[in-house]
N, C-alpha and C positions, 0 to 999 in steps of 0.2 A: 304262352304264342301258339298256337294252336298251327296243324301241319298245314293248313290252308296260306298262314299268315307266318311262312319262315321266313324269316331275317333272307338276303340276298343280297348282293356285294352293292346295290344301288341303294340301297336303305339300310343303315347300321344303326342300332340304336344302342342308346348309351342310357337309356331311361323308361320306364315302361308305359308311362305315359307323353300321351302326345296332343299338342293342342292343336283343334280343329280350325282349319283356314277355309275362306272362301275368296274366290276370284272370279273374277269377269268372265264372260264368254261370248267373243266376238263371232266373226260370219262364221258357219261352217266350211270348213273345203274336207271334200270328201275323196276317198281313195278308190279305188279299183271296184266296182260291183260283187257282190261274194259268189254269184255264180259263173264267173271267169276265174275263181281264186283256186288255186292247185292245192292238193293235199299231200304233204310231205310228210317222211318219219317211218316207221316199223312199229310193230306191237304196241306195247302203251303208251308210245311216244309219238305221235300224231298230231299234226298241225294243221291247220288252214292258214295260208300264206296269203297277206296282204300286202303286196308292194307299195310304194309312195304312200303306203296309208298317212303318211303326217306330211302337208302339203302347205307350204310358205303364201302367204298374200301376195299380190305382184310386185308391191313395192322390195320386197327381199329376195336373195336366191341362194342356191345352196352352194356354197361353195369348198367342196371336197368333206363330204360330212364324217366325222373322228370319230367321238363316243357318244353314247346316251348313260341317262340314271333316272330312277322313277323316287317320286318323292311318295310318303306317306299316304297322301289323297289321291295317287294313282295318277299325278300327273307325270309327263315324260319331258325331257329335258335332253337337249340335243345340242352338241359344241359343233360345228366345222374349222376348220382351218381359216377359211376367209381370206382374201385377197389383199396383201400387204397396203395395195394403194388405195383402198376402197379402206377407209378409217373411220367414216360415219356408219359404216354398216355393221348390227350387231352382230355376235358371233356364237351366241347361246339363245334357243327357242323354246318356246312353253308349248305343249299341246296338253289337252285334256282326255281322258277316256275314250271319247268317240272319235279323238283328233282333229278336234277343234283348234285352232291358232289362239293361244293367249296373251302371250307377251312374247318382249325380246331383248335382250341386252348385251353386254359385254364387248362393246366396240375397243376398250384397252388390250384384248386381246386377238384381235385381227389379224391374220396374217401368222399365226402363231397356235390355235386353240386346237385344244387336244385332248387331256384327261378330264372327266367331270364326274364328279360321286356326289350322293345326300347323306348327309350324317345328322343324326337327332339327338340335340345337346341339351339334356332337362327336358323342356318343354316346347323346344324352340328348333326347328329345322335349319341347316345350312348348305348351300352347293361349296365344295371343294374345288377349285379348277387348278390346272395346271397348262403353261403355254411354252412352246420351244419356239426355233429360229429366232428372229429378232426379237421376241416379248420375254423367253427366259426368266419365266418366274411362276411361283404358285401362289394361290388365294383364298382366303375363305371371304365367300358372300353369304349374305340373305338369299333367301329366294325370289326376291324381286331386284337381287342385282346388285346392291347397296357392299362394296367393300366393308369386309370388318377389318383384315389386313390382308396384306400383299408382301410376300417375299422372293429372295433371289438365291442366288448360288451360295449353299454354305461353305463360305472362304476357309472356316476353323478347319473343314474335314482334309484341307492339306494336298486336294486333287485338283484343284484349277487354277489355271493360269490370273496373272495378275490383272486384279480390276474385272473380273468374269460377272461380279455381281454388281458391276455399275456401266460397264459400256454394253448397250444395247443394240449389237450388231448380229448378225446372220453369218453362224461361224460353227464347224463341224469341227469333233474331234474329241479326244478323251480328256484332254482338259477344258473342255468347253459344257455347259451347263444346260442342257436338255429334255428336261424333265416329261415323263409321259403318263404316269397314274401312280393312284395312292391305294394303301390298302389301311384300314384302320384298324387300333390296337384297344384291347378293354380297358385298360390304364387310361382311353383317352385322349392315348398320342397317337401319331401314324406313320406309317412308312410312306417312302417317295421313291419310287424308281425313276433314275435319271437313265432313263432307255436308250437315247440319240444320244447323249453326252459321253460320263465318264464311266459308264455303264455298273454304277456302284448304286447300292439298295441304301439310301438316307433314312434314319429311325430321329423322332422328333418327339417332343415331348407335349401337353396339351395344349398350351400356349405358342405352339410353331418354335421352339428354340430347339437347336440341333442337338442330339447326342451321342450318335454314332453311325459305322456304316459297316458293310460288308458286301463282298463279291467283287468285281471288280472286273476288266478285261481279261480273256483266258480262254483255253478250251478246255482246262482240267474240272472236276468236279467242283460246283461251288464258284464256277467262273462263269463269266456271261459271254455272247456277243448279239449284244440289244435286247437286254432285260425289259420289254417293253411292257407287259401285262404286269401285277402282282394281286393277291387275295390273299385273303386269310381261311383256309380250309377249317368250317368249325360243321361240319356235316356229322349229324347223331352218328353217335357207337364210335368217331374217328377221333385221333389225339389232336389238338387244334396243332396244325403247323403252318409255317407259310408256305405259298406256292408263285411261283415264278414262272411269266412267260418267255424263254431263252429263246428270242423269237429267231435269228437267224441259224442258230444249233438246230430249231425244227424240234423243242424240247421242252418239257417243264420240268423245273428244276425243284424240289422240297427242300425246306429245310425246318429246323426247331425253330421255335418261337427266339430263342437270343440269338436265331442267325447262322446256325452248326448244320452244313450239307447233311441229306438225307439220304435222296434219291433221284433218279431221274426218270422219267415216263417219254420215251421215244414214239414216231410216226405222228408226229403233227407236220402242217404243211406251214410254215411262218407264222406259230399261234401268236395270237394280237393280246387276248385278255380273257378274266375268267371273271365267274358268277356261279352261283348255287343256289339250289332251292329244294326242301327236303332233302334228298338221299343223292340229288344230281347236280352234276359239275360240268358246268356250261362253258364251251370254248371257242371262240370264233377265230377261223383261219384263213388268211388272207389268201393261200389257196385253195378259194373258192367253196368253201364249204365251212359248217357250223358243228360242230362235236359235241355229244352226249355220255358221259359218263357216268357209274352208279357207283356205288359207296366203297365198292371193292376198286374203283378206278377201273373198270371194264368197258368199254367203249358198246352203247345200247344203241344210238344210232348215230346216222352222220345226213345232216340236213342240208338240201339243196346242194348234192354235189354236183359241182359241175370241173374237177379238178383236172381232167385229160384236157379236156376243151380248150379250159382258159389258160393252161400252164402251157400247152404242148401244140394244139392244134390251129386254133384262130388269134391269128395278132391285133393288136389294138381294141380289145372290148372293154377294157376299161373307161376308154372316151369315147364309144360308139353304145349308145344307149339301142341301137337296133339291133344288136347282136347280143341282147340282153335275153335271155329265156323266162319265162314265165315258172317261177317254182326252181328255179336255181341259183346260187347265188353268183357274185363277180369277186370281189375281193373285201369279207367281212373283217373289219376294224375293231367292232365292236359288239357286243352282246348282252343284254340283262333281260332276268325274268321280272316280271311284277310279283303281287303279292298273291295272285290268283293262279303263277304258271305260265301265263304266256309269255312271249319272248321279242324282247326289241333288236333288231340288229341294223348297225350302222354301218355301210359299207364306203371303202377306199374308192370313189370314184370319182371323176370333176365334176359331174354334173349332179352329184348328191343321191342319195337315196337312204331311205328308210322304212325299212318292210316291219310288221307286225304280223306274228306267229300266233294263232289263234290257239288254243290247248282243247285237242278235242275228245281227252281221255284223262 
């Protein structure tokens, strides 16, 4: 795999060969013109910002955009939370590399759509999706949206209330199941962060069978307060480790591959998720910026930083697009690289927003 095709969080390869796929191309929906786009970043890490790059057909609407993922062909998958009373509305939307809308599906996740990842298994690619609120499930889908399997709270873990795997109601607490994101393991298994529920990280085998857990609620090393995002740091020259966005503690926590605490990185504002490309680590922060770190975990760029204004000076920014500033972020909830190092950002705003950051160098 060459440097221009580095593995990212959104496209995890378990085999070197990938079957090509063809897709229909409906009506083109354009973002803002290039001459209105802002350049952000610094040094070797500069990007042209294309806000609202992915736009929906009129029959659909964004209902709080949450996460993004890119497949081997460069298609972008976006999941929104969705309104629980709009059960006939899809929660997952697919766009091509020019921003054309391709298809939509995932009605079953409406009202709770959250995490989404793409994984290649053999010659096939699959979506892994997790949902919170009243949905409380995680699932494996084909790229067209057909369900391979769907699973619920791992009752064998011993941390959930009675019938949490059966009762579909919106309920929060440390004995509730509210999964937020995945990380994929080399053996075909995966990790699932219960970021809004028990605060544990669950380990599963390749067939989705529960194996073990680590973490849990608390303030000490290896304990969490909203372990929202998760990733395996496989950047060149580094020992493979698990890294968790411990969101409400404003930190990243590193663990060995068997779940033993290693170190904590501080200085973030509600870090939400993680991705990597070449030697860069990408951390979207709900406190109005996207951070890039080098292979020594030194910050090399803060993209779209609007922390002071959004968190301290101006009220109601999330729900009023008139208060948004071009080239600045409001609440980045997820971000991912494509295979060329461009970045897609999904923001936790009520009207939804997906931006593309085109790499310039």
